[in-house]
C-alpha angles and dihedrals in degrees: 000000000000127000130213124223111272097033125114096264093048090052089046091057091047092052092046089052090051090058097039102040091042094057106029095092094049093044091051089050088050091053090047090053094052092078088055091051094047089055090053102043126044129226092264091057089051090048094057090043090053092051090051090051090048093053095044092045092060093047092048091054090050092048096076098032085227092288088129087075089062094058090087096051111064116096093218128061091224092060092045090052090052091052089050091051090048090055091049091052092049093049090051093050092049090050092054093046092049090049090056092046093051089058088058097047110135121239093243094061089111090060091049091056092034086228114119112217101018093111093071091062099046095085086070091065097091091054095052092043091057095043095043093043093052089047090061094043094050090043092061094044091052090046090055089052091047091236092146092152091064091048090051090051092051091052090049089053093044095053099041096040092049095050096041093049091048089055093042094050089055089071088063101038133346103219136109086276088076091056093044093046092053090049090054094045091052093058093042093058092042091053091052091053092049093046089054089053091053096051092092089063095061092113094060092046090055086068092063115120136177090236094054092043089057090049091051091047089055095042092053096036091130089075097064092033095052115357095051092054091046089047090051091048091048092048093049093045096069090038095052092086090056092056098038097040088053089048097049099030134006141295087255090065088048089050092053091048090048094054092046091051095044097049094051098039097046098067094032089050091058091066100027097051093042093051093043094051094049090041092057091049092048100045090045089058092046091048092049091048093240091127134019120253146122113253095206093052094048093048093045093051092048091049091053092049092050093051096044093047100043105035105076097046087055091051090051092052091050091053101039105021101126095039094050094049095047091049096044103037106022138259093296092066105054090107089062088060090055091050090051092056089054095046101041099089092051093044091051092054092047087051089055096046106036099070092052096040088097085079086082088066095039092055093035093240094143092135091058090048091049093050091047093049095048094047090047092051093048092049092050093050090050093048093050093045089052090047093046091050089051088058102230120106092202091055090048092052091045090056089046092052094045091052089051092050093053095047098041091049088058092044091051093052092047095051093048089048090057088060092048098259112137125225089246092055094047093045090049092056092048093047092049096056093037090056091051091048095049094047093049091048096053095088090050091051091051092049091048090053097049102034134060094188104114094196091053090051092048091048089052090048091054091049092048091048092053090049092049095051092043088057094047091049090052092048096048118049092188091052087051090052091048091052092047091051090050091053090050090052092050091049091049090052090054 
């Protein structure tokens, strides 16, 4: 189905492009700087940093009790402002509570995590909880106001500031503190940019009252009762490897896993997060009847875009994982390339499902999302414990990835079903693009088998990538229009 300019899907594409085109350059620079960082810090430093991120990530999700998801839903700006104020209050309270707890941390905390030295960095948790929590809260408010340019700018700042500070701190001291300090600086600068973008809404925030905040808290109580627990479970799920790999193996293994996860999720996150944020805003308007649109058509088009965009990079990583990591990050990081090959199928399915997971909130299916999240978390813990007992980190990660594949396939089918897309239809779309990707990659596989020349292999990979996206552009008129619009935006910027 085709869409005319001015309709919901056309506006959807425009908003996605604001987020994507506005941050692509900075994100690419961030990716380019990762090889510099991996040559400064060792896998053990990355391991401790990843554990710090894992701990703070869980606390950040708890800090808002998932009320930030409700910011998009009220029909009036006054109610939305009260939900935003409620989230800010909750984040502040969690920051204070965490600050008190960090003062009471026992001396043997390093032994509990089996990570020597992590205790000295835990006092920084309150700061990152506040900065990261406010990042999420402001993000949703700006999404409601469709100020996607401001969001894109904040992400630019977050990525570049974080990486540059991590490199700069290395001149003072090469420890996990450099990585953690850069992480904190990134969110601090991003929050300032967002706050500047919210200044124009000061009038509506003057209407905030404790009474109305309480009413909003009650009206959207399903979010803390169900969504917050599912959010916690979903935050812990990807962090489980950090804790259990550290427990069964070493921080070096955690560091290799961290880099593998970061390198794949950073570029995929550019598109996935941008599409997901605009998608939530668009389907919320359609559901509330504020704009015209067909839910099934919007979801189906988004699903097609996600598959066509994300599939081939995943295929390339499965073929050339180790070679790419050794070349880009140094000899010490080849194991990360091996881990990437194991994790890619799961990461691809998460990439497909995450942007449309907001349908759980749109259709008020928080109970289903909670059940899914808890069962997924339990199965992942079991798979990693079995793998850890076996003694091989690659086997443990393979079980972890397989579990993710099974559950996210189900999640994908369920979400599409909510929008009226049958399993047969969704499978047909996935099979179509997978077939194209596999056929296009065959020459690359053959070259990789018969040649040891890395540059020849990379050249072939670039050619195959161009061919794949040329085919997908030809097959999908809307994708072609989206790509053309992106080129126009880039030219206008220059």
